[in-house]
N, C-alpha and C positions, 0 to 999 in steps of 0.2 A: 149357413155356415161356418166352416170351420175354429174354432178356434183358435188361437198362434199361443195361449198359455193352458197345459193342459187341466180340466176343474176340477179341483182334489174334492174327497168327496166330504160326500151331506152335510152340515153342519149339525142338523136335523137327524139323521142316525143316531149318532151315542148324546147329544139334547139330549132325549121327550126319554129316556131312557132313567128306572130308578133313581138322583140321586144318593142309593146305595146299592147299586150295583158295583157288583166289583168290579168288568168289563170296562164298562161306561167314567170311572174315577179311571184307568189306567190309560183308555186313547183317549182320553176328549178333558178330563178332569185336571191330570199333571202334565196333560200335554198346550192344551191352553194357559195353561202359569208360567211353566217355561215359558214355552215364546213370547209371556208381556215383561218375563222379566228378562231377556232379553232383544227388544225393544228399548227394555225399558235404559238397558246400558247403554242402546246403542242410534237413541239419539241425536240425531240432528238434523240445521237447522234447514231449508229447504230453500230462501232466497236466494241465495248462490248460487246453484247449479243450474236454480231457474235463469238468471240475471247471466253466467254463462252463458246457458241454453240459448241468450237472444229473447226465450219469450216479454208477453205483459209483464213485468210487475211494478205492486202496491203495496207504500212502502208501511198505508199505515188501513189501521181495520174497521177507520167510520165505524156511526151509533149503535152505539144495541138499536135492537127493534121490536119492538115488544111482540109474546108468546113464540119466540123464536129465538136461538141462540145464533142463527145468523144474525149480518150483520146490513150494516147498508152499503160497507167498503169494499164483502166480499156478495153480496147483492147481484152487485155496479159487474164484477169480476164477472159471477154466475150464468146474466143474464150479454156478456156481450158474447158468448159463447152460444150460446137462445137467435145471440144475431145471426155470427158466422156459419150456421147449422141452418139457416133458412130454407138453405138452394135440397135443403135431404128434406123428402121426404118417407118421412120416417115419426115413432110415436120417441115422446121422448116419458123419459124415467125416471122415478125420485124412490129409492131403498131408505123406506124412516118418512117418509114425513110427518110423522110426530100431529102441531095442532092452526100447519095447513097454509101458515104463506108464503112459504116456498113455492108450494103447490102452485098457489092463486099468483104468484110472481112471474110467476115460468106460465101458469095456461093464463096468463094477458098479456103476455109477450110475445106469443106466436099463437099460429090454428092451429096448427098440431096437436096431436091425442098427448094431454097428460098420464101419463099410467102412476099412479099412487101407492102404494108398496110398503103396507103396516098395517101390524095386526095387534096392533094398542093393547096389546097386555104387555107381561111383567116388566125388563129395565124402556121401556118402547116409550109406553102412554098407557093409560086405562080411558075407560068409558067418556067423563071431563073432555079430556085428551080430545076422542073422536067423536061431540058431541064443537068440540070448539072444528077442527077439519072439517066437520059436515059445516059450519059457523060461514067460511070463511072462506069452503069454495062452494057455497050455494048459489045454482044458477049460470054454472061454470058448465058448460055441455062442450065445449074440450076434457076435461077432469076425469080419469075412472076409476076410483078406485077397490084393491083388490086388501082384505082385509083379512091377511096370509105373513106364512114369516116369509124373508128374500126365496130360501134352494127350491122353498112348497109353492112360489109361485113360480122361478126361472122352473124348477120339474113343469110349471103348468102351460107356460108359455106358449105361443101356435108355431114359432122358428125363426117367425115378420124380426128382422133385422129392425136397429135402432140408431135416430142421432145422437141424441147424449144421456149415456146415465150419472146421476150426479147419490152418491151415496152417502146416507150420512146416518146410520142406523147404525150399529151395535158397533163398538171402535173398536171391538177390541182383536190384532190378530190376526186369528181364524177366523170369522167371522169376514173381512174386512177384506181381507184375500180370497175368498170366497167372489161376495158382490164381486168383486173388479175383474174375474178366472172367466165367473160363470156371463157374467153384465157384460163385463168386457168383448165377448165371444161376439155381440149377434150387433155389436156399434159396425157402424157402413161406415167405410174411405169415407174419408175426413170429416167424422162426426168425435165427442171426440168425450171424457168421462174427468165427471171432479169427485173431491174427496172435500168435506169437506173434519172439520177435524185432522189437519194434520197437524199441527203441533202444539193443540191440547192434553193425546190421545196419539202416547209410541204405538199405541195394532197399528195404532192408520199410520201413523208420520214413518216404520217401517217399511210396508207398503210400497209406500209413495219412495224411499230409498230402493225397491226392488224393482219397481217400476220403473224405477231412472236407472237398474245397471244390467237387468236382467228381459227388457223389456223393448228391444229396438226401435218397434210398433211404434212405439203409444213416444211422440214427442209432444216435453214437455213446451207445454201451451201458455201459462196462466197464473198468476197466484199473487196473492196476496192474506194476509197474515191468516194463519191455521184458515185459506181457499187455497187447495194446489190440481189443475184444470191443466187434462195429455190429452193431446189430438191424433188420432192416427190416421198414419203419414204412407203406410200405403197407398 
């Protein structure tokens, strides 16, 4: 499937180099910081834009859930997209699965395969989180875990289309934009891309603003506080 948006260079190209590497500093560290500064200065509320576009907008985030930052209201909004994409016979991909709460909810709501991508290292979590992921998703035959970073997992993907992508990994702009451009290129017509932490993290907020401005093939579909969902409409 030809991507609508050019896929940027892999974050791992620079991230895996020594932090003392001069090229890494100039091409990655400074660029990351600049983009985060710009994102922070230009953060905007997304609800008015989604409302104006006729999307489903929920005002309440709902109660918190254990072992996840996703709330009841956000999960309900996400599962509505799962239901709306049930006619697409293609996997769901979750970028950043943490302790498996949303993975379990996604898998319980459909017979499609849910591919959970999370390396369980660094910012994303460690072995105790991976153990809880296995505990929450154990016995679910339609869950497949890929223990890898997003860009490496995408490079290894077989090109199969997907029905929904839920992006909830590294919340910086460069990472979130890569996740959208790369994994979003696999989404089948009428499928969805969902972003978590769109209000809490300026980088993710900026990605959503860019999608709204530059990607007419993605229409605003649903919003609840801190989650935004786009549908491929071509």
